[in-house]
C-alpha positions, 0 to 999 in steps of 0.5 A: 436477452440476459445480462451477465451479472459478473459484468459491471455496468457501463460507467461504473466508477473504478476505485484507485487509491489516492496519491501517497509518498509511502512507497518512496519512504518504503524504498528509502527505508530498504536502501538504508537497511542495505547500505547499513549492512555494509556501513554502520549498523545505525543506519540499518536500524533506522532503515528497518524502523522506516521500513516497519513503519511504512508497511504498517501504515501502508496496510492500515491505509489499504484496509481503510480504502477496502472498508470504504468500498460499497458492500457488493465489492467485498469478497 
């Protein structure tokens, strides 16, 4: 009876990202962009800055989480 190497062993820990406010802040930034396009450019610019900062932060956090995974999880 051979064990399939693709099937994870019973009880293996599943990685889930921690709680974060970044998705909420990203939503606020995108909403500010959309509102700013119809009202004032200042609001759109501030929303754009918030959106870019949130996206960069989210990517950095994701890369850090991936680097912390055990080596056999890297593809």
